[in-house]
C-alpha angles and dihedrals in degrees: 000000000000116000119206117195141144133227112279089028099102089281093150092049092047093050091051092048092048093050091050092046095051104087094195092056091230113165121254115257135189119247135178105247090210092060107117090223088073097048092117095053124101112242116215122187120203114202134179132204099274093220092054091043091056093051089047090055091049093048096046102041107023103031104030102016093172098136100062135300114300094139096135133087107213134064092248094050093236097124105067122199103199111136094004123137121229090259090053090050088056091050088054092049090049090053091050092048094049093051096042095245118154120248118232113264097265088059101040110120114264093236093056110121095012096097111135094009121125114207123209091211138009117205124193114227087220086064096037097132091056093046094050090045088057090050091049090053093046092050095041094239135119103216109160121229108257118227097228133158096353115170116216119224106206104144126117110275099250136116108295107170093106099038112115119235093252090057091049091048089056100040102029136245116288120213116291096257090069091064092062132083128151094285099044091044091053092048093048091047091053090050095048104024097140094043091051093048091049093048093048091054093058118104115274099194091123120052115249117241093227092234 
């Protein structure tokens, strides 16, 4: 199997699951899914609600930022995000989009680089436990789902788009919906239009967890 996933799309959890599922203990390695040598592999694409993914990036790297310094928006690290509210982050992304500047890798759209690829299965990160359970059954293994890199949302449920990071560090991050109003939703949609359209077309027969 070849797994395709982006940063802030349960990538840590997926790597841990894959290591536990590989009985030989062989290390993970990157491959080009278009390589003809892997034509017989199943290709599985893990995607996350783009709006939730963006809030997760903001919470992890701008508000908490306790895993290293990724507090910039562009690939050349010129547009810093220290002290910026979620709305200000979106203004920066809009500027980058309008001038054709590349986002840093945590912010690159999930569909980037998948052009022309056909996936055998697409699994929503919001339904990750169910998706990995199906893979366990298909592979005849019983690898548990690791609880890795989970962000807690403990803030008061109130509008948070204009709260500075220091306020959110003190009072907690509310759920992602509270970072969106008409303006921030429009800016995020412009930044991730294709991702959002792709995600909305996925089956919704099982209720999302809202993670």
